[in-house]
Every structure is written in C-alpha cells, then in structure tokens.
C-alpha positions as CSV (number, residue, x, y, z in Angstrom):
1,M,0.0,0.0,0.0
2,I,1.3,3.5,-1.0
3,P,2.1,5.6,2.1
4,T,0.6,9.1,2.5
5,L,2.8,12.2,2.0
6,A,2.5,12.9,5.7
7,E,3.8,9.5,6.5
8,I,6.8,10.0,4.2
9,F,7.6,13.4,5.7
10,E,7.4,11.9,9.2
11,E,9.7,9.0,8.3
12,F,12.3,11.3,6.5
13,N,12.5,13.6,9.5
14,D,13.5,10.8,11.8
15,L,16.3,9.5,9.6
16,D,19.9,10.6,8.9
17,A,21.0,11.2,5.3
18,E,22.3,7.7,4.8
19,D,19.1,6.1,6.1
20,Q,17.0,8.5,4.0
21,S,18.6,7.1,0.9
22,L,17.8,3.6,2.1
23,F,14.3,4.6,2.7
24,L,13.9,5.8,-0.9
25,L,14.9,2.3,-2.0
26,E,12.4,0.7,0.4
27,L,9.6,3.0,-0.9
28,G,10.1,1.5,-4.4
29,D,9.1,-1.9,-3.0
30,D,5.6,-0.6,-2.3
31,L,5.0,0.4,-6.0
32,D,2.0,-1.3,-7.6
33,E,2.5,-3.7,-10.4
34,F,2.8,-2.0,-13.8
35,P,1.2,-3.8,-16.7
36,D,3.5,-5.0,-19.5
37,S,1.1,-3.7,-22.1
38,A,1.8,-0.1,-20.9
39,R,5.6,-0.4,-21.3
40,T,5.4,1.4,-24.7
41,D,7.4,4.2,-26.3
42,E,4.3,6.5,-25.9
43,N,4.5,6.1,-22.1
44,L,8.3,6.4,-21.9
45,V,9.4,9.5,-20.0
46,H,12.3,11.2,-21.8
47,G,15.2,12.9,-19.9
48,C,15.6,10.0,-17.5
49,Q,18.9,8.1,-17.2
50,S,16.9,5.0,-16.3
51,Q,13.8,3.8,-18.1
52,V,10.6,5.2,-16.8
53,W,7.1,4.5,-18.0
54,L,4.2,6.8,-16.8
55,T,0.6,7.0,-17.5
56,A,-2.6,7.8,-15.6
57,C,-6.0,6.3,-14.9
58,I,-8.7,9.0,-15.2
59,S,-12.1,8.9,-13.7
60,G,-14.6,11.7,-14.6
61,S,-14.0,14.4,-17.2
62,G,-12.8,18.0,-17.3
63,P,-10.9,19.8,-14.6
64,D,-12.5,18.0,-11.8
65,S,-11.6,14.5,-13.1
66,R,-9.6,12.4,-10.7
67,M,-6.2,11.0,-11.8
68,Q,-4.4,8.0,-10.5
69,L,-0.8,7.8,-11.6
70,V,0.6,4.5,-12.8
71,A,4.3,4.3,-13.4
72,D,7.4,2.1,-13.1
73,S,11.2,2.2,-13.6
74,D,14.0,-0.2,-13.9
75,S,15.8,1.8,-11.2
76,A,15.0,1.1,-7.5
77,I,15.6,4.7,-6.4
78,V,13.4,6.0,-9.2
79,R,10.7,3.7,-8.1
80,G,10.9,5.3,-4.7
81,L,10.6,8.7,-6.4
82,I,7.5,7.5,-8.2
83,V,5.9,6.6,-4.9
84,I,6.6,10.1,-3.6
85,L,4.9,11.5,-6.7
86,Q,1.9,9.2,-6.2
87,A,1.6,10.2,-2.6
88,A,1.8,13.9,-3.4
89,Y,-0.8,13.8,-6.2
90,S,-3.1,11.2,-4.6
91,G,-6.8,12.2,-4.5
92,L,-6.3,15.5,-6.5
93,T,-8.3,16.6,-9.4
94,A,-6.7,17.5,-12.7
95,R,-7.0,21.2,-11.9
96,E,-5.4,20.7,-8.5
97,I,-2.6,18.7,-10.0
98,R,-1.9,21.4,-12.6
99,D,-1.7,24.0,-9.8
100,F,0.1,22.0,-7.2
101,D,3.5,23.2,-6.1
102,I,5.3,19.8,-6.3
103,Q,8.7,21.6,-5.9
104,S,7.8,22.4,-2.2
105,V,7.5,18.7,-1.6
106,F,11.0,18.1,-3.1
107,R,12.4,20.9,-1.1
108,A,10.9,19.7,2.1
109,L,12.4,16.2,1.6
110,N,15.7,17.7,0.4
111,L,15.7,15.2,-2.4
112,Q,18.7,16.9,-4.1
113,Q,20.9,15.1,-1.5
114,H,19.7,11.7,-2.5
115,I,19.5,11.7,-6.3
116,S,22.0,12.5,-9.1
117,P,21.6,15.4,-11.5
118,Q,20.6,12.9,-14.2
119,R,17.8,11.5,-12.0
120,R,16.8,15.1,-11.1
121,N,16.3,15.7,-14.9
122,G,14.3,12.5,-15.0
123,L,12.2,13.6,-12.0
124,R,11.5,16.9,-13.9
125,G,10.5,14.9,-16.9
126,M,8.0,12.8,-14.9
127,V,6.5,16.0,-13.4
128,E,6.2,17.6,-16.8
129,R,4.4,14.4,-18.1
130,I,2.0,14.5,-15.2
131,N,1.3,18.2,-15.6
132,S,0.7,17.8,-19.4
133,I,-1.9,15.0,-18.7
134,A,-3.6,17.2,-16.1
135,A,-3.5,20.3,-18.4
136,A,-5.1,18.3,-21.2
137,Q,-8.0,17.3,-18.8
138,V,-8.4,20.9,-17.7
139,A,-8.5,22.1,-21.3
140,S,-11.2,19.6,-22.2
141,C,-13.9,21.7,-20.7
142,S,-14.9,25.3,-21.3
143,S,-12.9,28.2,-20.0
144,S,-15.8,29.3,-17.8
145,V,-15.5,26.1,-15.9
146,D,-11.8,26.4,-15.6
147,S,-12.1,29.9,-14.0
148,G,-13.2,28.4,-10.7
149,P,-10.9,28.9,-7.7
150,N,-8.2,26.4,-6.9
151,V,-7.6,24.7,-3.6
152,A,-5.8,27.5,-1.6
153,E,-3.3,25.4,0.1
154,R,-2.2,23.8,-3.2
155,S,-2.0,26.9,-5.4
156,R,1.3,28.3,-6.4
157,T,2.0,31.9,-5.4
158,S,4.6,34.4,-6.5
159,V,5.9,36.9,-4.0
160,A,7.4,40.1,-5.3
161,V,10.8,40.9,-3.9
162,T,11.2,44.4,-2.3
163,L,14.5,46.0,-1.7
164,P,14.2,48.9,0.8
165,V,16.9,51.4,1.2
166,S,19.1,50.7,4.1
167,A,18.7,53.1,7.0
168,A,22.5,53.1,7.6
169,F,24.8,52.6,4.6
170,D,28.2,52.2,6.3
171,V,30.6,52.8,3.3
172,A,33.7,52.5,5.5
173,H,32.6,49.1,6.7
174,I,31.8,48.0,3.2
175,R,35.1,49.3,1.8
176,G,36.9,47.4,4.5
177,Q,35.7,44.1,3.1
178,F,37.6,44.6,-0.2
179,P,41.3,43.5,0.2
180,V,42.5,45.2,-3.0
181,L,41.2,48.6,-1.9
182,N,43.0,48.3,1.5
183,R,46.4,47.4,0.1
184,P,48.5,50.5,-0.4
185,L,50.1,51.3,-3.7
186,A,53.7,52.2,-4.3
187,G,54.4,55.3,-2.2
188,G,51.9,54.3,0.4
189,I,48.8,55.9,-1.2
190,A,45.5,54.1,-1.2
191,P,44.0,53.3,-4.6
192,V,41.0,55.3,-5.8
193,Y,39.3,52.7,-8.0
194,L,36.8,54.3,-10.4
195,D,36.5,51.6,-13.0
196,S,33.9,49.3,-11.6
197,G,31.9,49.6,-14.9
198,A,34.7,47.4,-16.4
199,S,35.1,45.1,-13.4
200,A,34.1,45.5,-9.8
201,Q,36.4,44.4,-7.0
202,K,35.5,41.4,-5.0
203,P,34.7,41.4,-1.3
204,Q,36.5,39.0,1.1
205,A,33.4,36.8,1.3
206,V,33.5,36.0,-2.4
207,I,37.2,35.3,-2.3
208,E,36.8,33.0,0.7
209,K,33.9,31.2,-0.9
210,Q,35.9,30.3,-4.0
211,R,38.8,29.2,-1.8
212,E,36.3,27.1,0.3
213,V,35.1,25.3,-2.8
214,E,38.6,24.6,-4.1
215,E,39.9,23.4,-0.7
216,Q,37.0,21.6,0.8
217,Y,34.6,19.9,-1.6
218,F,35.6,20.5,-5.3
219,A,34.4,18.0,-7.8
220,N,32.9,18.1,-11.2
221,A,29.2,19.1,-11.1
222,H,26.3,17.0,-12.3
223,R,28.5,13.9,-12.5
224,G,28.8,12.0,-9.3
225,T,26.6,10.9,-6.4
226,Y,29.5,10.5,-4.0
227,Q,29.7,13.0,-1.1
228,L,31.8,15.6,-2.8
229,G,29.6,15.4,-6.0
230,V,26.5,15.9,-4.0
231,R,27.9,18.9,-2.1
232,I,29.1,20.6,-5.3
233,D,25.7,20.1,-6.9
234,E,24.0,21.6,-3.9
235,E,26.3,24.6,-4.0
236,L,26.0,25.2,-7.7
237,E,22.2,24.7,-7.8
238,G,21.9,26.8,-4.6
239,A,23.7,29.6,-6.5
240,R,21.3,29.2,-9.4
241,S,18.3,29.5,-7.0
242,R,19.7,32.6,-5.3
243,I,20.4,34.3,-8.6
244,A,16.8,33.5,-9.8
245,S,15.4,35.1,-6.7
246,F,17.8,38.1,-7.1
247,I,16.3,39.0,-10.4
248,D,12.8,37.8,-9.5
249,A,12.7,34.9,-12.0
250,D,9.8,32.5,-11.6
251,S,12.1,29.4,-11.5
252,P,15.8,28.6,-11.2
253,D,15.3,26.7,-14.5
254,R,15.3,30.0,-16.2
255,I,18.9,30.7,-15.2
256,I,21.6,29.6,-17.6
257,F,25.2,30.0,-16.6
258,T,27.4,31.5,-19.4
259,P,30.9,32.8,-19.7
260,G,29.5,36.4,-19.4
261,T,27.2,39.0,-20.9
262,T,28.9,38.9,-24.4
263,A,28.4,35.1,-24.6
264,G,24.8,35.4,-23.4
265,L,23.9,37.9,-26.1
266,N,25.6,35.8,-28.7
267,Y,23.7,32.7,-27.5
268,I,20.4,34.6,-28.0
269,A,21.4,36.0,-31.4
270,T,22.5,32.6,-32.6
271,G,20.2,30.2,-30.8
272,W,17.0,32.2,-31.0
273,G,17.7,34.7,-33.7
274,R,18.7,32.3,-36.5
275,R,15.5,30.4,-35.8
276,H,13.1,33.2,-35.6
277,V,14.5,36.2,-37.6
278,G,14.0,36.1,-41.3
279,P,14.3,38.2,-44.4
280,G,12.7,41.6,-44.0
281,D,12.2,41.3,-40.2
282,R,13.1,44.4,-38.2
283,I,15.5,44.4,-35.2
284,L,15.6,47.6,-33.0
285,T,18.5,48.7,-30.9
286,T,20.2,52.0,-30.1
287,I,23.5,53.6,-31.1
288,A,24.4,53.8,-27.4
289,E,24.8,50.0,-27.0
290,H,28.0,48.2,-26.0
291,H,29.4,46.4,-29.0
292,A,28.3,43.1,-27.3
293,N,24.7,44.3,-27.7
294,F,25.1,45.8,-31.1
295,V,27.4,43.6,-33.3
296,P,25.5,40.3,-32.8
297,W,22.3,42.0,-34.0
298,Q,24.2,43.7,-36.9
299,Q,25.6,40.3,-38.0
300,L,22.3,38.5,-37.5
301,A,20.5,41.1,-39.6
302,R,23.2,40.7,-42.3
303,E,23.0,36.9,-42.2
304,R,19.2,36.7,-42.2
305,Q,18.6,39.7,-44.6
306,A,16.8,41.5,-41.8
307,Q,16.8,45.2,-41.1
308,L,18.7,46.7,-38.1
309,Q,17.2,50.0,-37.1
310,L,18.3,52.4,-34.4
311,I,15.9,53.9,-31.9
312,P,16.7,57.7,-31.7
313,L,18.0,59.2,-28.5
314,T,17.1,62.5,-27.0
315,D,19.7,65.3,-26.9
316,D,20.7,64.2,-23.4
317,G,21.2,60.5,-24.4
318,R,17.9,59.0,-23.3
319,I,15.7,56.7,-25.5
320,D,13.1,58.7,-27.3
321,L,9.9,56.9,-26.4
322,A,7.8,58.8,-29.0
323,A,10.2,57.8,-31.7
324,L,10.1,54.2,-30.4
325,D,6.3,54.3,-30.7
326,E,6.7,55.2,-34.4
327,L,9.1,52.4,-35.0
328,L,6.8,50.0,-33.3
329,S,3.8,51.0,-35.4
330,A,5.0,48.3,-37.9
331,P,5.9,44.7,-37.0
332,V,9.2,44.3,-35.1
333,R,10.8,40.9,-34.4
334,L,13.2,41.9,-31.7
335,I,14.3,44.9,-29.6
336,A,17.6,44.8,-27.8
337,V,18.6,47.6,-25.3
338,S,20.7,48.0,-22.2
339,G,19.3,48.5,-18.8
340,M,21.9,51.1,-18.2
341,S,24.4,52.6,-20.8
342,N,28.0,51.8,-20.0
343,M,29.1,55.1,-21.5
344,L,26.3,57.6,-21.0
345,G,25.1,56.1,-17.7
346,T,21.5,56.5,-18.9
347,I,19.0,54.3,-17.0
348,N,16.5,53.1,-19.6
349,P,12.8,52.6,-18.7
350,I,12.8,48.9,-19.3
351,A,9.2,48.2,-18.2
352,E,7.9,50.9,-20.5
353,I,9.9,49.7,-23.4
354,A,8.9,46.1,-22.8
355,Q,5.2,47.1,-22.6
356,R,5.4,48.9,-26.0
357,A,7.4,46.0,-27.5
358,R,4.9,43.5,-26.3
359,A,2.1,45.3,-27.9
360,A,4.0,45.1,-31.2
361,G,4.8,41.4,-30.8
362,A,8.5,41.9,-30.4
363,C,10.9,39.8,-28.3
364,V,12.7,41.9,-25.7
365,V,16.4,41.4,-24.9
366,I,18.0,43.4,-22.1
367,D,21.8,43.8,-21.7
368,G,21.9,44.0,-17.9
369,A,25.7,44.1,-17.5
370,Q,25.6,47.6,-16.0
371,S,22.1,47.7,-14.5
372,V,21.9,44.4,-12.6
373,P,24.8,45.2,-10.3
374,H,23.4,48.6,-9.4
375,L,19.6,48.6,-9.6
376,P,16.8,46.4,-8.3
377,V,15.6,44.2,-11.1
378,S,12.4,42.2,-11.6
379,V,12.2,40.3,-14.8
380,Q,8.6,39.4,-14.1
381,Q,7.5,43.0,-13.4
382,D,9.5,44.3,-16.4
383,D,8.1,41.5,-18.5
384,V,11.3,40.9,-20.5
385,D,12.0,37.9,-22.6
386,F,15.8,37.7,-22.1
387,L,18.2,39.3,-19.6
388,V,21.9,38.8,-19.5
389,F,24.6,40.0,-17.1
390,S,28.1,39.2,-15.9
391,G,29.6,38.1,-12.6
392,H,32.7,40.3,-12.6
393,K,30.6,43.5,-12.6
394,L,28.6,42.3,-9.7
395,Y,31.4,41.9,-7.2
396,G,31.9,38.3,-8.4
397,P,34.4,36.3,-10.5
398,T,35.3,36.6,-14.1
399,G,34.4,33.8,-16.5
400,V,30.8,33.5,-15.5
401,G,27.6,35.2,-16.4
402,V,23.8,34.6,-16.5
403,L,21.3,34.3,-19.3
404,Y,17.7,34.6,-18.1
405,G,14.9,33.6,-20.5
406,K,11.2,33.1,-20.2
407,A,10.2,29.4,-20.3
408,E,8.6,29.7,-23.7
409,R,11.6,31.6,-25.2
410,L,14.0,29.0,-23.9
411,D,11.9,26.4,-25.5
412,E,12.0,28.3,-28.8
413,M,15.8,28.6,-28.6
414,D,18.3,26.1,-30.1
415,P,21.4,25.1,-28.2
416,I,24.6,26.3,-29.9
417,F,27.1,24.1,-28.0
418,F,26.8,20.3,-27.9
419,G,28.2,17.7,-25.7
420,G,27.8,16.2,-22.2
421,H,25.0,17.1,-19.7
422,M,22.8,18.9,-22.3
423,I,21.4,15.8,-24.0
424,D,18.3,13.8,-23.5
425,R,19.2,11.0,-25.8
426,V,22.0,10.4,-28.3
427,G,21.6,8.0,-31.2
428,V,23.9,7.3,-34.2
429,S,21.8,9.5,-36.5
430,D,20.0,11.9,-34.2
431,S,20.0,13.5,-30.7
432,T,17.5,15.2,-28.5
433,W,18.1,17.8,-25.8
434,A,17.5,18.0,-22.1
435,K,15.2,20.8,-20.8
436,A,16.7,24.1,-19.8
437,P,18.9,25.0,-18.1
438,A,20.9,21.8,-19.0
439,K,20.0,22.3,-22.6
440,F,22.3,25.3,-22.8
441,E,25.1,24.2,-20.4
442,A,27.1,21.7,-22.5
443,G,30.2,20.4,-20.9
444,T,31.6,21.3,-17.5
445,A,30.1,24.4,-15.9
446,P,32.2,27.3,-14.5
447,I,31.7,25.6,-11.2
448,V,33.8,27.7,-8.8
449,Q,32.9,30.9,-10.5
450,A,29.2,30.3,-10.5
451,I,29.2,29.4,-6.8
452,G,31.3,32.6,-6.3
453,L,28.7,34.6,-8.2
454,G,26.0,33.1,-5.9
455,E,28.0,34.4,-2.9
456,A,28.4,37.8,-4.6
457,V,24.7,38.0,-5.0
458,R,24.2,37.1,-1.3
459,W,26.6,39.9,-0.3
460,T,24.9,42.4,-2.6
461,E,21.5,41.4,-1.2
462,E,22.8,41.9,2.3
463,V,24.0,45.4,1.6
464,G,20.9,46.2,-0.5
465,L,20.7,47.2,-4.1
466,A,18.4,50.2,-3.4
467,A,20.9,51.4,-0.8
468,I,23.8,50.9,-3.2
469,H,22.0,52.9,-5.9
470,A,21.2,55.7,-3.5
471,H,24.8,55.9,-2.4
472,E,26.1,55.9,-6.0
473,Q,23.7,58.7,-6.9
474,S,25.2,60.9,-4.2
475,L,28.6,60.3,-5.6
476,V,27.4,61.1,-9.1
477,R,26.0,64.5,-7.9
478,Q,29.3,65.2,-6.2
479,V,31.2,64.5,-9.4
480,F,28.8,66.6,-11.5
481,E,29.3,69.6,-9.2
482,G,33.1,69.2,-9.3
483,L,33.4,68.7,-13.0
484,Q,31.4,71.8,-13.8
485,Q,34.3,73.9,-12.3
486,I,36.7,72.8,-15.1
487,A,36.6,75.0,-18.2
488,G,36.1,73.2,-21.5
489,L,34.8,70.0,-19.9
490,K,31.8,68.3,-21.4
491,I,29.7,65.6,-19.7
492,F,27.9,63.2,-21.9
493,G,24.5,61.8,-21.1
494,P,21.6,62.9,-18.9
495,G,21.6,64.6,-15.5
496,P,22.1,62.6,-12.3
497,E,18.3,62.0,-11.9
498,H,18.3,59.8,-15.1
499,R,21.6,58.0,-14.8
500,G,23.4,55.4,-12.7
501,G,26.9,55.5,-11.3
502,I,28.7,56.2,-14.6
503,V,30.0,59.6,-15.8
504,S,31.9,60.0,-19.1
505,F,33.4,63.3,-20.2
506,C,36.0,65.0,-22.4
507,I,38.1,68.2,-22.0
508,D,38.9,70.5,-24.9
509,G,42.5,70.1,-26.0
510,I,43.3,67.1,-23.7
511,H,43.5,63.6,-24.9
512,P,41.8,61.0,-22.6
513,E,44.9,58.8,-22.7
514,D,47.2,61.6,-21.4
515,L,44.7,62.4,-18.7
516,A,44.5,58.8,-17.6
517,A,48.2,58.5,-17.3
518,L,48.4,61.6,-15.0
519,L,45.5,60.4,-12.9
520,D,47.3,57.1,-12.5
521,E,50.2,58.9,-11.0
522,R,48.0,59.9,-8.2
523,G,46.6,56.4,-7.7
524,V,43.3,57.3,-9.4
525,F,42.1,54.6,-11.8
526,T,39.7,55.5,-14.6
527,R,38.8,54.2,-18.0
528,H,39.7,56.0,-21.2
529,G,38.9,55.3,-24.8
530,H,35.6,54.5,-26.7
531,H,34.4,52.0,-24.0
532,C,33.2,49.5,-26.7
533,T,30.8,52.1,-28.0
534,M,32.4,53.3,-31.3
535,P,29.2,54.1,-33.1
536,L,28.1,56.3,-30.2
537,H,31.5,58.1,-30.0
538,A,31.3,58.7,-33.8
539,A,27.9,60.2,-33.4
540,L,29.1,62.4,-30.6
541,Q,32.1,63.4,-32.8
542,V,34.7,62.5,-30.2
543,T,37.4,59.8,-30.6
544,G,37.4,59.0,-26.9
545,T,36.3,60.0,-23.4
546,T,37.3,59.5,-19.8
547,R,34.9,57.5,-17.7
548,V,34.5,57.2,-13.9
549,S,32.2,54.4,-12.6
550,F,31.2,53.8,-9.0
551,A,30.3,50.8,-6.8
552,A,29.2,50.3,-3.2
553,Y,32.8,50.7,-1.9
554,N,33.5,54.1,-3.3
555,T,33.5,57.1,-0.9
556,S,33.1,60.8,-1.0
557,T,36.8,61.0,-0.3
558,D,37.4,59.0,-3.5
559,V,35.6,61.7,-5.4
560,E,37.5,64.5,-3.7
561,Q,40.8,62.8,-4.6
562,F,39.7,62.3,-8.2
563,L,38.8,65.9,-8.6
564,A,42.0,67.1,-7.1
565,A,44.0,64.8,-9.3
566,L,42.0,65.9,-12.3
567,Q,42.7,69.6,-11.6
568,R,46.4,68.8,-11.4
569,A,46.4,66.9,-14.6
570,V,44.5,69.6,-16.5
571,S,46.9,72.3,-15.3
572,I,49.9,70.2,-16.4
573,L,48.5,69.3,-19.8
574,R,47.4,72.9,-20.6
575,R,50.8,74.4,-19.9
C-alpha cells in the first residue's frame, strides 16, 4: 500500500542522510505492479537516465476529473521517487494537480541530497508528463468552468521581492571588506578605484567562498553521487536559485550559466535569432549600446537579410519613447537595449519599453551588464524575454555570467554548444536535448565561478541594491558639481536623476589617454577610450572619453581625490 505524503515526511524527519537514501529504496518496494502492455514508447518518459514509463488512470471528465498515476522504472531509487509523486498527487483533481507546487515537496524532503543530477532531470521529466496530462484534462472543458478557484493550500504563489533602502549605509565598513582597496600602492597611497563599470572588485566573502570550494569539496558538477559530488551540486544549484530570486525569476530553471554578458547575447542572437528572424524582419536597438549588444544583431541582420534600425536618442542621451512608438507601429521581431548605458550612464525605462514592444509582438532582450549590479531588477514585473549580465561587474568572479529567459523563449531557442550534460538521448543518426537549463550548459560548468557569483549575489542582497544605488547617486551628484568647475569640460548623457553610477566626459584640447596617465600617477584609476561604443562616439564626434564608474565601496573622499588629481592633470596638460 502506498504511504501518504504525511507518513513519508514523518519518516524522513527521523532518519539521517544515509538512512533516508535507504528509505527511498524501500519505498520503491511498495510500488504497484505495472502492466507490461503499458511499457510502450508512448508512455516512456524522456530525460531519465533509467527507463521510466508513466501514464494515468482517469475517472470523470474536465478539470474535476480524478487522476491516479501509474508508473514504473528499472531503477530502484526512481521507483521510490515515483511513490513520492503518487503520494503527493493522490486524490487530487486534474486542476489541482496542474496548480500543485510539487517543488515544495521536493524541497521539504531535500531530495537533491539523494538523487544524481541525471535522476533530477528524470524527475523533472515525470512531473512535466504528469502536468501535461492534467492540463489536457483541464483544457477539455470550457474556459468558464476552468475559471473556478483552486484549492488555496495547493495553489502556487509568486511573491514580489522588495528591496528597501538601508537606513544606515556604512561605506567605511563596506570598503573594509575589499582587500585590494585596502592594500597601499607604491608610495603608500590608497587606490582610488573608479573603473567598476569594467570590473568590480571582490569582497573577502566571495574570495573565501571560492577558496572554500577549491579546498573543501571541489568535484565536477552534475556527474557523481558521491559525497563531494552531492555537495558541489548543492552549492551550484543553490547559487542558481539565489540568482533566480535576485532578479525575481519565476524558477531557477530560467537561469543559464554562461561565460559572461557577451556570450549570453551571442547565445540569443544565434540560438533564438537564427531560428526566428528572417528576411525583411526588423531588429531595433540604439546607437548607445555596448558592442556586445550591437554587433551580434548587426551580424544577425546581415546573415538573415533582416533590417537593423536604431531607436533615436534625445539630446541628453535617453531613449526617445515617442520615436520608439513610431518604429513599433510596424511589426518588429526583436528589440535589444541596455538596462543602463556603459558610457552615458543612462538608466533606460525597461518596463515601459517592454510594454510597448509586447504590444508590437517583439521579443525583448536586455543587456543588464551595468544595470543588474546597481539597480533592483524584476524580470517578471518588467516582462522581458531575455536578460543577460556578468559576474565580474557584480562583485563576483570573471568567466561566469547569467542568461535569463522566459520558459517559452528558452523552448524556442536552439542550443549552440553540444556535448555532455545537455542531452536527453543520443543516437547514431540523431540526438534530442534536455530541458533548460541543462539544454544550454554543455560540458563542465564554470563551477567555482558560478558558486562565487552566488556568494556575490548574497553579499549584494545583504547590503541592499536600493541602498547601493542611492549611495552611488550621491557620488554622481558630487562628481557633476566638481566637473562643472573645469573649463572646456563636457559631460555626456543625462543629469544625475536619469543616470546610474557612470560619468563620461572629455576636455577641450586634452587627450583622454594623457589624462588617464596623469590620474594614475595619483593612484586614481579611470577608463579612457571608446568604451566599446564606437558608433556612439562617432555620433558624438569624439574619438574617446574619460569614464569614472562607481560601486558600493566608493566614498566621497574618492571623489575628492579624483577631482584634485583631475585639476592637477589639467593644469599640467594645458601648460
């Protein structure tokens, strides 16, 4: 006889990890006999390392029909998992099964400790098969019947994440957590690091987390069920879950680990774009985009004979929404913009842009490399299709980034790398792919880096993104006030009220490279050049600019030292 879910919970709570694994094996002994006639390809669940057959006996019709799951496997542990599924769904209607949060059961039992990643994919496959059967039953009746309320305790809910501004932003305490910034330069001066837009420094917590992984439990992820393999999987998937929560994604399965923002945008342009963009289709972007969010669409348009069109900017470097409306009056396939410009510092109104794009049927791609580390983000509230960002700009490691995609968009997207982990089945003449995120994570993941990024996200959440943004805004206003005292200096982009912690400028008669060299003499580190925005610099009729970019660890004293070093450099270069 199949135990109840309550009985399974009670038993699990009284067992240690080893005995819990044995209990899973014992559960499989209680599984009802599965008829040989049902062991067909139609009932075979794909994505499982072992063979699993699953079907359902249905009594009644429509959303209130009752479903009894019938399944079997050639794996003893998987048979135990089937019993848990049967216990969880026992007695529910099709509508209740469709809306039941089965993940809460898995979390409560901590099943990730007892099953391999391959079996986890198989478990996901079984749940998807069950949900599809239930959804078909719900859809078999009219929409008016389906509009009835669900059982409250079984319905899934989504809670919006709020990020209040911290009442006490202790920048001295924050700066003290960054070893590089507390290590004197030659001559005993402290560094004034104003290039976080290129790469942010890492707090001690992130450095220690990566060391912890390397020293204490490193193993290849998604490969082994031994103790180190289980721990590394827990850490990696825990980082994925934390990142999903950080950007308000509806599931960790929407989070794909990539080498960085550039790779993520190219994944989308190649995996989604080649499949869905055709001759004559229109792609919209802006002249202010980083090359990583410009060149892939340029090349895609050329390859697919599509049209790449630029959304005009206002005189102060903001997206002209009226002009965007005109462009969206005709069909648009895709719109790709940054959350925050890496040169102008402009914060773009993503929710408004996405709303307009949605009405025009366009796919919305957001380059969040600059916005995600500095501004609260909700992919659900903004209603974007894709969002990409990098770890190294978010106080995390290099070599890792994130691609978020809506479930339906990831389904529409082809993988562009092939190999281990991302497959469902491989045959001599054909192969099929696992579900996301595995579908897009061929080979060995950036394990240590991804776990380090999860720790960076934890650190950022602890400080508070809204608090970081407010702090950076105060520094931007201080910089604006100081720069206006220098004759012949021009700031590009909008005023402080429409920008993040980035300020780019040029000074008549002074080359940015010469300026950077003299600032470096005073331990002030800035960026000079075109900042991977050559079309924008050409439109502004400048060959290069000087950029300062802030992070949580920058102080008012940093700004004072920068302004003093700038005045000195200008006086030397204008002799």
